[in-house]
C-alpha positions in Angstrom: 0.0 0.0 0.0 2.8 2.4 0.8 4.4 1.8 -2.6 1.2 2.7 -4.3 1.0 5.9 -2.2 4.5 6.9 -3.1 4.1 6.1 -6.8 0.8 7.8 -7.0 2.0 10.9 -5.2 5.1 11.1 -7.4 3.0 10.9 -10.6 0.6 13.6 -9.2 3.5 15.9 -8.4 5.0 15.4 -11.8 1.7 16.1 -13.5 1.2 19.2 -11.4 4.7 20.5 -12.2 4.3 19.7 -15.9 1.1 21.7 -16.0 2.8 24.6 -14.2 5.7 24.5 -16.7 3.2 24.6 -19.6 1.0 27.2 -18.1 3.6 29.6 -16.6 6.9 29.2 -18.3 7.8 32.9 -18.1 7.3 33.0 -14.3 9.2 29.8 -13.4 12.9 28.9 -13.3 14.4 26.0 -15.3 12.1 23.1 -16.2 14.3 20.5 -14.4 14.1 22.5 -11.1 10.3 22.8 -11.4 9.7 19.1 -12.2 12.0 17.9 -9.4 10.4 20.3 -6.9 6.9 19.0 -7.8 7.9 15.4 -7.3 9.8 16.1 -4.1 7.0 18.2 -2.7 4.5 15.5 -3.4 6.6 12.7 -1.9 7.2 14.8 1.2 3.4 15.6 1.4 2.6 11.9 1.1 5.1 11.1 3.8 3.7 13.7 6.3 0.1 12.7 5.6 0.8 9.0 5.9 2.7 9.5 9.1 -0.1 11.6 10.6 -3.0 9.3 9.6 -1.3 5.8 9.4 -2.2 3.3 6.6 -5.5 2.9 4.8 -6.2 6.5 3.7 -5.0 6.4 0.1 -7.1 9.3 -1.2 -6.3 11.5 1.8 -2.6 10.8 1.4 -2.7 11.7 -2.3 -4.6 14.9 -1.5 -1.9 15.8 1.1 0.7 15.1 -1.5 -1.0 17.4 -4.0 -1.4 20.2 -1.5 2.3 20.2 -0.4 3.4 19.9 -4.0 1.4 22.9 -5.1 2.7 24.9 -2.1 6.3 24.1 -2.9 5.8 24.9 -6.6 4.2 28.2 -5.6 7.5 29.2 -3.9 9.3 29.1 -7.2 7.0 31.6 -8.9 8.5 35.0 -9.8 6.4 38.1 -10.0 4.9 39.0 -13.3 6.7 41.8 -15.2 3.6 44.0 -15.5 3.1 44.1 -11.7 6.7 45.1 -10.8 7.0 48.6 -9.4 9.9 50.8 -10.1 11.4 52.7 -7.2 11.1 56.5 -7.2 14.9 56.9 -7.5 15.1 54.7 -10.7 
């Protein structure tokens, strides 16, 4: 069961990261960093959720993996160019 949780969460993290790379390429760093962060975040989220709830909650573990993966991917986002403010001295 734990192998299924790990494999499923890694696939979810990879899919989420791939969607982010396709949707926001101008606001993210390199593709390799984004994909590895998505997978690592999902595996960490699955680990934390599995540890908190014990075995037998596959869908909840996958949801926890998806949430932590999305949160870690959001930390890689750069601000959009149109919202950057120039300082008064520039």
